[in-house]
N, C-alpha and C positions, 0 to 999 in steps of 0.2 A: 519808585522806593516800594521793596518788598517790604511787608510782615513776617515776623516772626511765627511760627508755626505754636501755638501750644498745645505741648504733649501732655497726656495723659486726660485729657477731657473727656476720649472716646471709649478709653478704658473705665473709667468711673461713668460713664451715661449708661455701657453694659452692663456694669454692676448694678447701677440702678434699677435696672428694667428687666434682671435675672437671664440678661439673654447672652449666649456662648460666642467667645472669641470668633470661634470656628462658622460662626452660624454667619457673621460679617465673610469669609472667606467665601461662603457660599453665594449669598447675593450678589456679590462681585461677581463670580464666576473666575475666582485665582485661584491661588494657592494660599492655605495658612500660612505660610510667610512670608508671600506678599501683602496679606489680612496686615499679620504683625506689623512690617515695616507703615502702614500704616498710624496702626493704633498708637507705633512709639515718636511717629513723625519722621522717620528713615525714606518714607516714600511718599509722592503726594497722591492726591486725591485726583486720579483724571475724572475731566468731565462728565464723561457716560457713566461714569461711577455713581455719580452723585443723586439721580435717583433715586435707589438701590437701596443706599447709605442711608439716606435721609428717610427714607421708610421704617427700616430695619431699626436705625434710632429713634425712631418716632421724634423727630426735627422736622424742620424746614430746609430746605436746599440754604436759605438765607443767614439762617442761627448755623449749620457747618461752615457756610464761608467765613462768619463773623471769629468761628473757631480756629480755622486755617488761615485765613487773611486778613483779619481785623480791620478789612475796610468796606465801610458802609457804602462805597462807590459802585458796588457791584448788583447792586439793585435791579437793572435791568437784565443782566445775565442771568439771575438769580431765576426772574421772572420765565425768560426765556429756555432754562432749563428745565425749570419745574413744569412746563406745559409742555417740551420734547420726552419729560418723562411718564405723563399723563397715561400713554399707551403702553405702557410699560408693567406686568402686573404678574 
């Protein structure tokens, strides 16, 4: 069963942090159009993008997964992804 993606939360977070949308594109190494797709919920966040998005939004990977998936069953995946992203700076 797939949970609904919560739209608008990334844009709200960026606004709260005073960070530009195009900065998200830069940290994930994608075009602004692809980052806009993530923000609008029309493009899924890729697993490899989670650590960079987590740092940029100043949220844990777990918190991002809750917004994207709404499933607390991602705890192990979250730990694995967080550890995988430790070397990314």
